[in-house]
C-alpha positions in Angstrom: -3.5 -3.5 9.2 -4.1 0.1 8.2 -2.3 2.8 6.4 -1.3 5.9 4.6 0.5 5.6 0.7 3.2 7.8 1.6 4.6 7.3 -2.3 3.0 6.0 -5.0 4.8 5.7 -8.8 1.9 5.7 -11.3 4.6 4.9 -14.1 6.4 2.0 -12.6 3.1 0.8 -10.6 5.3 0.6 -7.3 4.9 2.7 -4.2 5.3 2.9 -0.2 2.4 2.3 2.5 3.5 3.9 6.2 2.4 2.2 9.1 2.8 2.2 12.6 6.3 3.8 12.3 7.1 1.1 9.3 7.3 1.2 5.6 5.5 -1.1 3.6 6.8 -1.9 -0.1 3.8 -2.4 -2.8 3.3 -3.5 -6.4 -0.1 -2.5 -8.4 -0.6 -5.8 -8.9 -1.3 -6.6 -4.7 -3.8 -3.5 -4.8 -7.7 -4.1 -5.7 -8.2 -0.3 -6.3 -6.7 2.5 -7.9 -4.3 3.8 -5.5 -2.9 7.5 -4.5 -0.7 9.2 -2.1 -2.1 10.4 0.6 -4.8 7.1 0.3 -5.9 5.5 3.8 -5.4 1.6 3.0 -6.0 -1.7 4.7 -3.4 -4.6 3.7 -1.9 -7.5 4.8 1.9 -8.4 4.7 4.1 -11.1 3.4 7.6 -12.0 3.5 10.0 -12.2 0.0 13.4 -12.1 -0.5 13.7 -8.5 -0.1 11.7 -8.6 3.4 8.2 -7.7 4.1 6.1 -6.8 1.5 2.2 -4.9 1.3 -0.4 -7.5 0.0 -4.3 -7.2 -0.7 -4.1 -3.6 -0.5 -7.2 -2.3 -0.2 -8.3 1.9 -0.4 -10.7 3.1 2.5 -13.4 4.8 1.0 -14.5 8.2 2.3 -18.1 7.7 3.2 -19.3 11.7 3.1 
């Protein structure tokens, strides 16, 4: 899936990705790259006891 990091708290190491009108929680341990608010990312989803979360989060590097 494609999305944008809507919110990221570096101190607590978690954030939310917006994609297709939905928001997905993610923890930094599920991200391959350093993540910042506004980054475009690819990710997968996984269901856990709290709902659907983002996993395998990868920042899309700007080609310019």
